[in-house]
C-alpha positions as CSV (number, residue, x, y, z in Angstrom):
1,M,-12.0,-2.5,17.6
2,N,-14.1,0.7,16.9
3,Y,-15.0,2.4,13.6
4,A,-15.4,5.9,12.8
5,E,-17.6,6.0,9.8
6,I,-19.2,3.8,6.9
7,K,-19.9,5.5,3.7
8,Y,-22.2,3.8,1.4
9,C,-22.0,4.6,-2.4
10,D,-18.7,6.2,-2.0
11,V,-16.9,7.2,-5.3
12,A,-13.7,8.8,-3.7
13,N,-11.8,5.8,-2.3
14,G,-11.4,3.5,-5.2
15,P,-12.8,2.8,-8.5
16,G,-16.5,2.5,-9.0
17,V,-19.2,2.8,-6.2
18,R,-18.0,1.3,-3.0
19,T,-18.7,0.9,0.4
20,S,-15.9,2.5,2.6
21,L,-15.2,1.6,6.1
22,F,-13.2,4.1,8.1
23,V,-11.6,2.4,11.3
24,S,-10.5,3.9,14.4
25,G,-7.1,4.1,15.7
26,C,-3.9,5.1,14.1
27,T,-0.4,5.7,15.6
28,H,1.0,7.4,12.5
29,H,-0.4,10.9,13.2
30,C,0.6,12.4,9.7
31,K,0.7,16.1,9.6
32,G,-2.4,17.3,7.6
33,C,-4.3,14.1,8.0
34,F,-7.6,14.5,6.7
35,N,-9.3,12.1,9.4
36,E,-7.4,13.2,12.6
37,V,-10.4,12.2,14.8
38,A,-10.0,8.8,13.9
39,W,-6.5,8.4,15.4
40,D,-8.1,7.6,18.8
41,F,-8.7,3.8,19.0
42,N,-11.8,4.6,21.2
43,Y,-13.3,6.9,18.7
44,G,-16.6,6.0,17.0
45,Q,-18.7,2.9,17.5
46,P,-17.8,-0.8,18.4
47,F,-17.4,-3.0,15.3
48,T,-19.9,-5.8,15.8
49,Q,-21.1,-8.8,13.9
50,E,-24.0,-6.6,13.1
51,T,-21.8,-4.1,11.6
52,I,-20.2,-6.8,9.3
53,N,-23.7,-8.1,8.4
54,T,-24.6,-4.4,7.3
55,I,-21.5,-4.0,5.3
56,V,-21.7,-7.2,3.6
57,D,-25.3,-6.6,2.6
58,S,-24.6,-3.2,1.4
59,L,-22.3,-4.7,-1.2
60,K,-25.1,-6.8,-2.7
61,P,-26.2,-4.6,-5.6
62,D,-24.3,-5.1,-8.9
63,Y,-23.3,-1.5,-9.1
64,I,-21.4,-1.6,-6.0
65,A,-17.8,-2.4,-7.1
66,G,-16.4,-3.4,-3.7
67,L,-15.1,-2.6,-0.2
68,T,-12.6,-0.1,0.8
69,L,-10.9,0.0,4.3
70,L,-9.2,3.2,5.5
71,G,-9.1,5.1,8.7
72,G,-7.5,5.5,11.1
73,E,-5.3,2.7,10.1
74,P,-6.5,-0.7,9.0
75,F,-2.9,-2.3,9.5
76,E,-2.8,-1.5,13.2
77,H,-2.5,-5.0,14.5
78,C,-5.8,-4.8,16.7
79,N,-7.5,-3.5,13.6
80,Q,-6.2,-6.4,11.4
81,I,-7.8,-8.8,13.8
82,G,-11.1,-7.0,14.0
83,L,-11.2,-6.8,10.1
84,L,-10.5,-10.4,9.4
85,P,-14.0,-11.6,9.8
86,L,-15.4,-8.9,7.5
87,V,-12.9,-9.4,4.7
88,K,-13.5,-13.2,4.9
89,A,-17.2,-12.5,4.6
90,V,-17.0,-10.2,1.7
91,K,-14.6,-12.4,-0.4
92,N,-16.7,-15.7,0.5
93,T,-20.1,-13.9,-0.5
94,Y,-18.7,-11.7,-3.2
95,P,-15.6,-13.2,-4.8
96,H,-15.8,-11.0,-7.9
97,K,-15.7,-7.7,-5.8
98,D,-12.4,-6.1,-5.0
99,I,-11.1,-5.0,-1.6
100,W,-9.0,-1.9,-1.4
101,C,-7.2,-0.8,1.8
102,F,-5.4,2.4,2.6
103,T,-2.4,2.3,5.0
104,G,0.4,4.5,6.0
105,Y,2.7,1.4,6.4
106,L,5.0,0.6,3.4
107,F,3.8,-2.7,1.8
108,D,7.3,-4.2,1.2
109,K,9.4,-2.9,4.3
110,E,7.0,-2.7,7.0
111,I,4.0,-5.1,6.1
112,V,5.7,-8.0,4.2
113,E,9.1,-7.8,5.8
114,N,8.1,-7.1,9.3
115,M,4.3,-7.5,10.1
116,C,3.8,-10.7,8.1
117,K,6.8,-12.5,10.0
118,K,5.6,-11.2,13.3
119,W,1.7,-11.7,13.1
120,Q,0.0,-14.6,11.3
121,E,-3.0,-12.3,11.2
122,T,-1.3,-9.9,8.9
123,K,-0.6,-12.6,6.2
124,E,-4.0,-13.8,6.2
125,F,-5.5,-10.2,6.3
126,L,-3.2,-9.2,3.4
127,S,-4.4,-12.4,1.4
128,F,-7.9,-10.8,1.1
129,I,-6.6,-7.4,0.0
130,D,-6.7,-6.8,-3.7
131,V,-5.2,-3.3,-4.0
132,L,-3.1,-1.5,-1.2
133,V,-2.5,2.3,-1.2
134,D,0.6,2.5,0.8
135,G,2.8,5.1,2.6
136,R,2.0,7.9,5.1
137,F,0.5,11.2,3.9
138,E,3.2,13.7,3.6
139,Q,1.8,17.1,3.4
140,E,4.7,18.7,1.5
141,L,4.3,16.1,-1.3
142,A,0.4,16.5,-1.2
143,N,-1.3,16.4,-4.7
144,M,-5.0,16.4,-5.1
145,M,-4.7,15.4,-8.8
146,L,-3.5,11.9,-7.9
147,P,-6.2,9.2,-8.3
148,F,-7.2,7.8,-5.0
149,K,-4.2,9.0,-2.8
150,G,-3.1,12.2,-1.2
151,S,0.6,12.6,-1.6
152,E,3.1,11.7,-4.3
153,N,5.1,9.3,-2.1
154,Q,2.1,6.9,-1.9
155,R,1.7,3.8,-4.1
156,T,-1.2,1.9,-5.4
157,I,-0.2,-1.7,-5.3
158,L,-1.6,-4.8,-6.8
159,V,-1.2,-7.1,-3.7
160,K,-1.5,-10.6,-5.2
161,E,0.6,-9.9,-8.2
162,S,3.2,-8.3,-6.0
163,L,3.4,-11.1,-3.6
164,E,3.6,-13.6,-6.4
165,S,6.3,-11.9,-8.3
166,G,8.4,-10.6,-5.5
167,N,8.3,-7.0,-7.0
168,I,5.9,-4.3,-6.6
169,C,3.2,-4.3,-9.2
170,L,1.3,-1.1,-9.4
171,Y,-2.2,-0.6,-10.3
172,P,-2.8,0.4,-14.0
173,F,-4.6,3.8,-14.1
């Protein structure tokens, strides 16, 4: 797995000050994507144990609220596998900090009903995600006034609550 960028002290991709990891590789190719360069799975730098250690260390200060995963596409299967050691390390080290993830896949129809049944890694990866912003970016529905998302079709989902209840539970803005 490769990554495109790491932003430290990011305030644009989830609540509070965060570390944001932009992974490489995306098959959605949404028209108007803000990070088209990260569609290429080979773009950027190799994601290594050293990268994981650097990210985990960056979360140490109390003012850092958590980790955000975006891309590219974190839910591409190869990226899920690559990100599993990171999300495990973050939750083991900082159980009180949250993990947000942005995906073009739909939580209920594509991730839960398809990927979770197809790949064990998906269930495990999803178990570490607190909030998931789902849905492809749709340029005709773009709205820059939406908190932490780009188009009106996207949802901000509380993952654990949604899995437990069997219903989509939205993040309370």
